[in-house]
C-alpha positions as CSV (number, residue, x, y, z in Angstrom):
1,M,115.8,120.0,170.2
2,S,113.7,122.3,168.4
3,F,117.1,123.5,166.3
4,F,117.6,119.9,165.2
5,K,113.7,119.2,164.6
6,E,114.0,122.6,162.5
7,K,117.1,122.1,160.4
8,Y,115.2,118.8,159.9
9,V,112.0,119.9,159.0
10,T,114.2,122.1,156.5
11,L,116.2,119.5,154.9
12,E,113.1,118.0,154.3
13,R,111.4,120.3,152.1
14,N,114.6,121.1,150.4
15,I,114.8,117.4,149.1
16,I,111.4,117.0,148.3
17,N,111.9,120.7,146.2
18,C,115.2,118.8,144.7
19,F,112.9,115.9,143.9
20,N,109.7,117.5,142.5
21,V,112.2,119.8,140.4
22,K,113.8,116.7,138.9
23,F,110.6,114.5,138.2
24,I,109.6,118.3,136.0
25,D,112.8,118.1,134.0
26,M,112.4,114.3,133.4
27,K,109.0,114.4,132.5
28,N,110.3,116.9,130.0
29,L,113.0,115.3,128.8
30,L,110.6,112.4,128.2
31,A,108.7,114.1,126.1
32,V,110.8,115.8,123.8
33,F,112.7,112.0,123.5
34,C,109.3,110.6,122.6
35,S,108.2,114.2,120.3
36,L,111.7,113.3,118.2
37,F,110.9,109.7,118.6
38,L,107.8,110.1,116.9
39,M,109.1,113.0,113.7
40,L,111.9,110.5,112.8
41,S,109.2,107.7,112.6
42,F,107.6,109.5,110.0
43,A,109.9,111.1,108.5
44,E,111.3,107.6,107.6
45,A,107.4,106.0,106.6
46,Q,107.6,109.0,104.0
47,T,110.6,107.9,102.7
48,V,109.8,104.8,102.5
49,S,106.8,105.1,100.3
50,E,108.2,107.0,98.2
51,N,111.2,105.3,95.9
52,G,111.3,101.7,95.2
53,P,109.3,99.6,92.6
54,E,105.8,98.5,93.2
55,I,103.8,95.8,91.8
56,T,100.3,96.0,91.0
57,F,98.2,93.7,89.3
58,E,94.9,93.9,87.5
59,K,93.7,90.7,88.8
60,T,95.1,88.0,91.3
61,S,92.9,85.5,90.7
62,H,91.2,83.3,87.9
63,Q,88.3,81.7,87.6
64,F,88.5,78.7,84.3
65,G,85.1,77.5,84.5
66,E,84.8,74.8,82.7
67,I,87.5,73.2,80.7
68,P,86.9,70.7,78.0
69,F,89.6,67.6,78.6
70,N,92.8,68.5,77.1
71,G,91.7,72.1,76.9
72,N,93.9,75.0,77.3
73,G,94.4,76.2,80.6
74,T,96.4,79.1,80.2
75,Y,96.4,82.9,82.0
76,E,98.0,85.7,81.7
77,F,98.2,88.1,84.2
78,V,98.6,91.4,84.4
79,F,101.1,93.5,86.2
80,K,102.4,97.2,86.3
81,N,105.3,98.3,87.9
82,T,103.4,102.0,89.8
83,G,107.3,102.5,92.0
84,N,109.6,105.0,91.0
85,E,112.6,102.0,90.5
86,P,112.6,99.2,88.3
87,L,111.1,95.7,88.9
88,I,112.7,92.5,89.3
89,L,111.0,89.2,89.7
90,S,112.7,86.7,91.1
91,Q,111.7,82.6,90.3
92,P,108.0,81.9,91.4
93,K,106.9,78.9,93.4
94,S,103.8,77.1,91.7
95,S,101.8,75.1,94.7
96,C,102.7,71.8,93.3
97,G,104.3,70.1,89.8
98,C,101.1,70.7,87.5
99,T,101.3,74.7,87.5
100,V,104.1,76.4,85.9
101,P,104.5,80.1,85.5
102,E,106.3,82.3,83.0
103,W,107.9,85.2,83.9
104,P,110.3,88.0,82.4
105,K,113.3,87.5,83.5
106,K,114.0,91.2,82.6
107,P,113.3,94.1,84.8
108,I,110.6,95.9,84.5
109,L,110.9,100.1,84.0
110,P,109.2,102.5,86.1
111,G,105.0,102.6,84.4
112,D,105.5,99.7,82.0
113,T,103.2,96.5,81.6
114,D,104.1,93.0,81.8
115,V,102.8,89.5,81.9
116,I,103.0,86.4,83.6
117,K,101.7,83.4,82.5
118,V,100.5,80.1,84.3
119,T,99.6,77.2,82.8
120,Y,97.6,74.2,84.5
121,K,99.3,71.2,83.0
122,N,96.7,68.1,83.9
123,T,93.8,69.3,81.6
124,N,93.6,65.3,81.1
125,R,92.9,65.0,85.2
126,P,88.8,65.8,85.2
127,G,87.6,67.1,88.2
128,S,87.9,70.5,90.1
129,F,91.6,72.3,90.7
130,S,92.4,74.9,93.3
131,K,96.2,76.1,92.9
132,Y,98.5,79.3,93.0
133,V,101.4,80.7,92.3
134,T,103.7,82.7,94.1
135,I,105.6,85.8,92.6
136,Y,108.3,87.0,94.3
137,S,109.6,90.6,94.3
138,N,112.1,93.4,95.2
139,A,108.6,95.8,95.8
140,K,108.7,97.8,98.5
141,T,105.5,96.6,99.7
142,N,103.9,93.6,97.8
143,K,107.3,91.9,98.5
144,D,104.9,88.6,97.5
145,V,102.2,88.2,96.1
146,K,99.8,85.4,95.1
147,L,98.1,84.2,91.9
148,Y,95.4,82.0,92.2
149,I,93.6,79.7,89.3
150,R,90.2,77.5,89.6
151,G,88.1,75.4,87.3
152,K,86.9,72.2,86.7
153,I,88.5,69.9,83.6
154,L,85.3,68.1,82.2
155,P,85.6,64.4,81.6
156,E,86.7,63.0,78.8
157,Q,83.6,62.7,75.9
158,T,82.8,59.0,74.7
159,E,81.8,59.1,70.7
160,A,78.4,57.6,71.2
161,L,77.9,55.2,67.9
162,P,74.7,54.7,66.4
163,M,72.1,52.4,68.0
164,K,70.7,49.0,65.9
165,D,67.1,49.3,65.8
166,N,65.8,45.5,66.8
167,S,62.3,46.0,67.4
168,M,61.3,43.8,64.7
169,N,64.3,41.1,66.0
170,A,65.8,40.8,62.3
171,S,69.2,40.4,62.5
172,P,72.1,42.3,59.7
173,V,72.5,40.3,56.4
174,N,76.1,39.5,55.8
175,N,76.4,39.5,52.3
176,S,79.6,38.5,50.7
177,S,78.5,38.3,46.9
178,F,78.9,41.4,46.3
């Protein structure tokens, strides 16, 4: 029986050695695949950031402060194409119908500057307002940008008539003899 026991132990050692070799090979193979995946990911990230249009605004929010009744509620947001391909803006979407955007319909070449004009139409309604317009473009990183406008419309000024001094209980004389 010792012969069979000896063969069994030898077989057991061979199996363990076989698994150890395969385990080491699999570990190396896994490390190679992970390294390759990371290198390809970094290479792709670098290519994406280098090519394409980019939109950069001077500011994305404007505070009007107090606007007189029926006053001017228009502001121009200045932007620049900081990428290396033409920038194309598609139709902006406003938060409500009282906010109207005007945008350039032609492509903006790399390095060029342009404006998006945002108008708040309800300057005949007193009170505070906070509205935004979403700008959609083919930019690589900022595909959609929100531009905010805020302010307060003052109430309509009523013209005050002079008050009559009636301290002497006198009334005006209607003299039609003239």
